[in-house]
C-alpha positions as semicolon CSV with decimal commas, in nm:
position;residue;x (nm);y (nm);z (nm)
1;M;-5,875;-16,238;6,035
2;M;-5,919;-15,936;6,256
3;G;-6,104;-16,104;6,541
4;E;-6,432;-16,042;6,714
5;A;-6,369;-15,668;6,770
6;C;-6,417;-15,628;6,398
7;F;-6,781;-15,727;6,434
8;A;-6,864;-15,560;6,765
9;E;-7,134;-15,330;6,626
10;V;-7,271;-15,538;6,340
11;H;-7,650;-15,580;6,326
12;E;-7,881;-15,875;6,391
13;D;-7,731;-16,072;6,103
14;A;-7,390;-16,074;6,272
15;R;-7,361;-16,453;6,263
16;A;-7,399;-16,472;5,884
17;L;-7,186;-16,161;5,829
18;R;-6,907;-16,298;6,046
19;K;-6,889;-16,604;5,824
20;I;-6,928;-16,426;5,488
21;L;-6,713;-16,113;5,522
22;P;-6,364;-16,267;5,495
23;V;-6,435;-16,403;5,146
24;Y;-6,546;-16,059;5,022
25;A;-6,236;-15,839;5,019
26;G;-5,996;-16,029;5,241
27;K;-5,671;-16,176;5,114
28;G;-5,755;-16,447;4,864
29;G;-6,119;-16,336;4,849
30;M;-6,347;-16,247;4,562
31;L;-6,200;-15,901;4,506
32;T;-5,853;-16,053;4,476
33;A;-5,989;-16,297;4,215
34;V;-6,149;-16,015;4,014
35;L;-5,825;-15,816;4,015
36;Q;-5,615;-16,122;3,924
37;Y;-5,833;-16,195;3,621
38;V;-5,832;-15,831;3,508
39;Y;-5,451;-15,816;3,537
40;Q;-5,420;-16,134;3,331
41;A;-5,661;-16,016;3,061
42;I;-5,466;-15,691;3,026
43;K;-5,128;-15,865;3,019
44;L;-5,235;-16,132;2,773
45;G;-5,410;-15,885;2,542
46;G;-5,106;-15,659;2,541
47;S;-4,875;-15,953;2,469
48;G;-5,045;-16,064;2,149
49;C;-5,247;-16,340;2,316
50;E;-5,587;-16,187;2,242
51;R;-5,779;-16,517;2,236
52;E;-5,644;-16,620;2,575
53;G;-5,698;-16,270;2,712
54;R;-6,061;-16,272;2,602
55;A;-6,120;-16,611;2,766
56;I;-5,980;-16,478;3,094
57;E;-6,176;-16,153;3,049
58;E;-6,498;-16,355;3,022
59;I;-6,424;-16,527;3,353
60;A;-6,333;-16,188;3,503
61;G;-6,677;-16,056;3,409
62;E;-6,846;-16,354;3,569
63;K;-6,635;-16,318;3,882
64;L;-6,718;-15,948;3,898
65;R;-7,088;-16,037;3,892
66;D;-7,024;-16,290;4,172
67;F;-6,842;-16,021;4,370
68;E;-7,133;-15,782;4,319
69;M;-7,376;-16,051;4,436
70;L;-7,170;-16,103;4,750
71;G;-7,153;-15,727;4,814
72;T;-7,530;-15,704;4,771
73;L;-7,574;-15,984;5,025
74;I;-7,347;-15,800;5,269
75;T;-7,556;-15,486;5,219
76;R;-7,880;-15,679;5,279
77;L;-7,728;-15,816;5,600
78;G;-7,677;-15,459;5,719
79;A;-7,312;-15,386;5,650
80;N;-7,150;-15,133;5,419
81;P;-6,963;-15,332;5,151
82;V;-6,644;-15,124;5,162
83;F;-6,333;-15,290;5,024
84;T;-6,182;-15,403;5,351
85;A;-6,124;-15,738;5,512
86;C;-6,379;-15,633;5,769
87;P;-6,674;-15,439;5,628
88;P;-6,840;-15,217;5,743
89;Y;-6,528;-15,088;5,916
90;P;-6,281;-14,881;5,715
91;V;-5,980;-15,074;5,847
92;S;-5,752;-15,327;5,683
93;Y;-5,827;-15,199;5,334
94;H;-5,799;-15,447;5,050
95;S;-5,451;-15,491;4,909
96;A;-5,372;-15,628;4,567
97;A;-5,071;-15,802;4,724
98;G;-5,273;-16,125;4,714
99;V;-5,291;-16,116;4,334
100;D;-5,068;-16,378;4,173
101;Y;-4,877;-16,195;3,899
102;A;-4,776;-16,515;3,717
103;G;-4,567;-16,471;3,405
104;T;-4,684;-16,731;3,155
105;Y;-5,033;-16,824;3,046
106;A;-5,000;-17,174;3,194
107;E;-4,877;-17,027;3,524
108;M;-5,169;-16,784;3,523
109;L;-5,418;-17,066;3,473
110;A;-5,257;-17,272;3,750
111;A;-5,277;-16,972;3,986
112;D;-5,641;-16,916;3,889
113;I;-5,728;-17,279;3,954
114;R;-5,568;-17,261;4,301
115;L;-5,758;-16,942;4,383
116;E;-6,094;-17,079;4,262
117;E;-6,039;-17,404;4,456
118;Q;-5,955;-17,208;4,771
119;L;-6,264;-16,990;4,728
120;E;-6,479;-17,298;4,667
121;Q;-6,344;-17,459;4,984
122;R;-6,396;-17,144;5,192
123;L;-6,749;-17,099;5,060
124;G;-6,820;-17,465;5,142
125;T;-6,707;-17,409;5,500
126;I;-6,923;-17,096;5,520
127;L;-7,218;-17,285;5,377
128;D;-7,179;-17,563;5,634
129;G;-7,180;-17,303;5,912
130;L;-7,485;-17,117;5,785
131;G;-7,727;-17,407;5,807
132;A;-8,077;-17,286;5,722
133;D;-7,981;-16,917;5,718
134;P;-8,141;-16,734;5,422
135;S;-7,791;-16,630;5,307
136;A;-7,705;-16,992;5,233
137;G;-7,867;-16,981;4,888
138;V;-7,641;-16,701;4,767
139;V;-7,333;-16,868;4,916
140;A;-7,423;-17,198;4,747
141;L;-7,463;-17,018;4,412
142;L;-7,123;-16,850;4,454
143;R;-6,964;-17,184;4,541
144;R;-7,106;-17,346;4,227
145;S;-6,968;-17,055;4,025
146;C;-6,619;-17,112;4,168
147;C;-6,646;-17,482;4,086
148;S;-6,752;-17,399;3,730
149;H;-6,465;-17,154;3,687
150;A;-6,213;-17,407;3,820
151;E;-6,341;-17,671;3,576
152;R;-6,319;-17,430;3,283
153;L;-5,970;-17,321;3,385
154;R;-5,855;-17,685;3,412
155;A;-5,981;-17,746;3,057
156;M;-5,800;-17,435;2,935
157;L;-5,478;-17,550;3,103
158;A;-5,511;-17,900;2,957
159;E;-5,558;-17,748;2,610
160;T;-5,250;-17,530;2,660
161;E;-5,041;-17,827;2,775
162;A;-5,158;-18,035;2,477
163;H;-5,014;-17,782;2,232
């Protein structure tokens, strides 16, 4: 994390922003998850695994909607949702280096599960720190989405391992 200087000029909602921003476009954040799913859908579809690619593509679409919801929250809190680890500042731009470029479908699913679990944990920590802040409802919804994705991915992995 970039430290307090990153948030020096943020508006009255600085407390909520400070907690929420790292999960937006920071390493291992929502943008990383979106890109990881898109990569996997492309790779699977191009490798003759269309069914698996479509399943991942569906999750990618849901995660993209979650990412948009988080960006909208950041905008409502007064920051520009640029793709950096520290919006609204155009520093530390997002890097796709955090994407796990796993080779096999099972490895992809395992990487996705890890990422969703990490996001769920981070969102839980954020939620605990927000208390009664109005942003808490959106963060709770995003956390439930991560939990749902992790459950679905675990089922997909179990099905793959059974075959």
